[in-house]
C-alpha positions as CSV (number, residue, x, y, z in Angstrom):
1,M,5.8,19.3,14.7
2,K,6.8,15.7,14.3
3,G,6.2,14.1,10.9
4,L,4.0,11.1,10.7
5,F,4.2,8.2,8.2
6,I,0.9,6.2,7.7
7,T,0.6,3.5,5.1
8,F,-2.6,1.8,3.8
9,E,-2.5,-1.9,2.9
10,G,-4.8,-4.7,1.8
11,T,-5.9,-6.7,-1.2
12,E,-7.6,-5.1,-4.2
13,G,-11.0,-3.5,-3.7
14,G,-10.5,-2.6,-0.1
15,G,-11.3,1.0,-0.5
16,K,-7.9,2.4,0.2
17,T,-8.2,5.3,-2.3
18,T,-11.5,6.5,-0.7
19,Q,-10.3,6.2,2.8
20,I,-6.9,7.9,2.1
21,A,-8.8,10.9,0.7
22,L,-11.2,11.0,3.7
23,L,-8.3,10.9,6.2
24,S,-6.3,13.5,4.3
25,D,-9.3,15.9,4.5
26,R,-9.7,15.2,8.2
27,L,-6.0,15.8,8.9
28,K,-5.9,19.0,6.9
29,A,-9.0,20.2,8.8
30,S,-7.1,19.6,12.0
31,G,-4.2,21.8,10.8
32,R,-1.7,19.2,9.5
33,T,0.1,19.4,6.2
34,V,-0.6,16.2,4.3
35,R,1.3,14.4,1.5
36,V,-0.6,11.7,-0.3
37,L,1.5,9.1,-2.3
38,R,1.1,5.8,-4.0
39,E,3.2,2.7,-4.7
40,P,4.6,1.9,-7.0
41,G,5.0,5.4,-8.2
42,G,4.9,8.8,-6.4
43,T,7.9,10.3,-8.3
44,P,8.5,10.7,-12.1
45,I,10.9,7.8,-12.0
46,G,8.5,5.7,-9.9
47,E,5.5,6.4,-12.2
48,E,7.5,5.1,-15.2
49,I,8.4,2.0,-13.2
50,R,4.7,1.6,-12.3
51,H,3.7,1.6,-15.9
52,T,6.3,-1.1,-16.7
53,L,5.1,-3.2,-13.8
54,K,1.4,-2.9,-14.3
55,H,0.3,-1.6,-17.7
56,S,3.0,-2.0,-20.3
57,A,2.2,-4.2,-23.3
58,N,5.7,-5.7,-23.0
59,N,5.5,-6.9,-19.4
60,E,3.9,-10.4,-19.9
61,A,7.3,-12.2,-19.5
62,M,8.3,-10.3,-16.3
63,T,9.7,-12.7,-13.7
64,P,8.9,-12.5,-10.0
65,E,12.5,-11.5,-9.3
66,T,12.3,-8.6,-11.8
67,E,9.0,-7.5,-10.2
68,L,10.5,-7.5,-6.8
69,L,13.5,-5.4,-7.9
70,L,11.4,-2.9,-9.8
71,M,9.0,-2.4,-6.9
72,N,11.9,-1.6,-4.6
73,A,13.6,0.6,-7.2
74,S,10.5,2.8,-7.2
75,R,10.3,2.6,-3.4
76,A,14.0,3.6,-2.9
77,Q,13.4,6.7,-5.1
78,L,10.2,7.6,-3.3
79,V,11.8,7.3,0.2
80,R,14.7,9.6,-0.7
81,E,13.0,12.1,-3.0
82,I,9.7,12.6,-1.2
83,I,9.0,10.7,2.1
84,R,12.1,11.6,4.1
85,P,12.1,15.3,3.2
86,A,8.3,15.5,4.0
87,L,8.7,13.9,7.4
88,E,11.6,16.2,8.2
89,R,9.3,19.1,7.5
90,G,6.7,17.7,9.9
91,E,4.2,16.6,7.3
92,V,1.8,13.6,7.6
93,V,2.6,11.2,4.8
94,L,-0.2,8.9,3.7
95,C,1.0,6.2,1.3
96,D,-1.2,3.8,-0.7
97,R,0.9,0.7,-0.2
98,F,4.5,0.3,1.1
99,Y,6.8,-2.6,1.8
100,D,4.1,-4.8,3.5
101,S,2.6,-5.1,0.0
102,T,5.9,-6.5,-1.3
103,I,6.0,-9.1,1.5
104,A,2.4,-10.1,0.8
105,Y,2.5,-9.9,-3.1
106,Q,6.1,-10.8,-4.0
107,G,6.9,-12.9,-0.9
108,F,3.7,-14.8,-0.2
109,G,2.0,-14.3,-3.6
110,R,4.9,-15.0,-5.9
111,G,6.6,-17.4,-3.6
112,L,10.0,-15.6,-3.5
113,E,12.4,-16.5,-0.6
114,M,11.4,-14.3,2.3
115,T,14.9,-13.6,3.6
116,Q,15.8,-12.2,0.2
117,V,12.6,-10.2,-0.1
118,R,13.2,-8.6,3.3
119,S,16.9,-7.9,2.6
120,I,16.0,-6.0,-0.6
121,I,13.3,-4.0,1.2
122,D,15.8,-3.1,3.9
123,F,18.2,-1.8,1.3
124,A,15.4,0.2,-0.4
125,V,13.9,1.9,2.7
126,G,16.7,1.9,5.3
127,N,15.3,3.2,8.6
128,T,12.2,4.8,7.0
129,R,9.4,2.8,8.5
130,P,5.7,3.5,8.9
131,D,4.5,4.8,12.3
132,L,1.1,3.1,11.6
133,T,-0.1,0.7,8.9
134,L,-3.9,0.5,8.3
135,L,-4.7,-2.9,6.9
136,L,-8.1,-2.6,5.1
137,H,-9.5,-6.1,5.1
138,V,-12.4,-7.4,2.9
139,P,-13.3,-11.0,2.2
140,L,-11.8,-12.3,-1.0
141,S,-15.3,-12.6,-2.5
142,V,-16.0,-8.9,-1.9
143,S,-12.6,-8.0,-3.3
144,E,-13.3,-9.9,-6.5
145,A,-16.8,-8.4,-6.8
146,R,-15.4,-4.9,-6.4
147,R,-12.6,-5.5,-8.9
148,H,-15.1,-6.9,-11.5
149,S,-17.4,-4.0,-10.9
150,R,-14.6,-1.5,-11.4
151,D,-13.4,-3.3,-14.6
152,A,-16.9,-3.2,-16.0
153,G,-16.5,0.5,-16.7
154,A,-15.5,2.0,-20.1
155,A,-12.2,0.7,-21.5
156,P,-10.6,-0.7,-18.3
157,V,-6.9,-0.4,-18.2
158,R,-5.0,-3.7,-18.3
159,D,-3.2,-4.4,-15.0
160,R,-0.8,-7.3,-15.0
161,I,-0.8,-7.7,-11.2
162,E,-4.6,-7.4,-10.7
163,S,-5.2,-10.0,-13.4
164,A,-3.5,-12.8,-11.4
165,G,-5.8,-15.7,-10.4
166,R,-7.7,-16.4,-7.2
167,E,-5.0,-18.7,-5.7
168,F,-2.5,-15.8,-6.0
169,F,-4.8,-13.5,-4.1
170,E,-5.5,-16.1,-1.5
171,R,-1.8,-16.3,-0.8
172,V,-1.6,-12.5,-0.7
173,E,-4.4,-12.4,1.9
174,R,-2.6,-15.0,4.0
175,G,0.5,-12.8,3.8
176,F,-1.3,-9.7,5.1
177,Q,-2.9,-11.7,7.9
178,A,0.6,-13.0,8.9
179,L,1.9,-9.4,9.0
180,A,-1.0,-8.3,11.2
181,R,-0.3,-11.1,13.7
182,A,3.5,-10.4,13.7
183,E,3.3,-6.6,14.3
184,P,0.0,-5.9,16.0
185,R,1.3,-2.6,17.5
186,R,2.0,-1.1,14.0
187,V,-0.5,-2.9,11.8
188,V,-4.1,-2.2,12.7
189,E,-6.7,-4.3,10.9
190,I,-9.8,-2.4,9.7
191,E,-12.9,-4.3,8.5
192,A,-13.4,-2.5,5.3
193,A,-16.6,-4.2,4.1
194,A,-18.5,-1.8,6.5
195,S,-19.9,1.5,5.3
196,R,-17.5,4.2,4.2
197,E,-18.4,6.2,7.4
198,E,-17.8,3.3,9.7
199,V,-14.5,2.5,8.1
200,G,-13.4,6.1,8.3
201,A,-14.4,6.3,12.0
202,A,-12.3,3.2,12.7
203,I,-9.3,4.7,10.9
204,W,-9.6,8.0,12.7
205,K,-9.7,6.2,16.1
206,A,-6.4,4.4,15.2
207,V,-4.8,7.6,14.0
208,Q,-5.8,10.1,16.7
209,P,-3.4,8.8,19.4
210,L,-0.4,9.4,17.1
211,L,-1.4,13.1,16.6
212,S,-1.0,13.9,20.2
213,S,2.2,12.0,20.8
């Protein structure tokens, strides 16, 4: 059985975690073996990099260039240690973020030169590319409200990237929209402000054709 690589993208608060879990359950019920991953992270090395990027008390001075290189160091390890072997075994790999997030966050958001960003991504992933990317879109106001609601819980964990200002996330959103326009066959935009069930149904509609190919 052919392996399948599906990535989930979008700004913060789009419900990726919930929808990945729902899709994973549905795929398992249909008889597929599913591997769920996240970026940055997904391997022991990647999880250490994730902490450095997002939660370390010593990351305040991190430059955009360092952020870009660390993201892709984690990604290179994930591709070679987990994703490629899983696909070769015929598994369905669901990944919470992949290189589109780097284009949106480090390219558009941080303002790094896009040719360099894409060159570093190419080095990290080689020919390992998603079969389908589900872009979960919510208006920025909804994204902010969901993030604030989540942070209102007990002892929220500091996240250097999520703490960026509104202008940064506006640029990130423009980046995701540009990606959707540039690759409409791969990137399927899902309106994620709808109910959990409606979003899940739209995702399943996008995934089903790939299961029979």
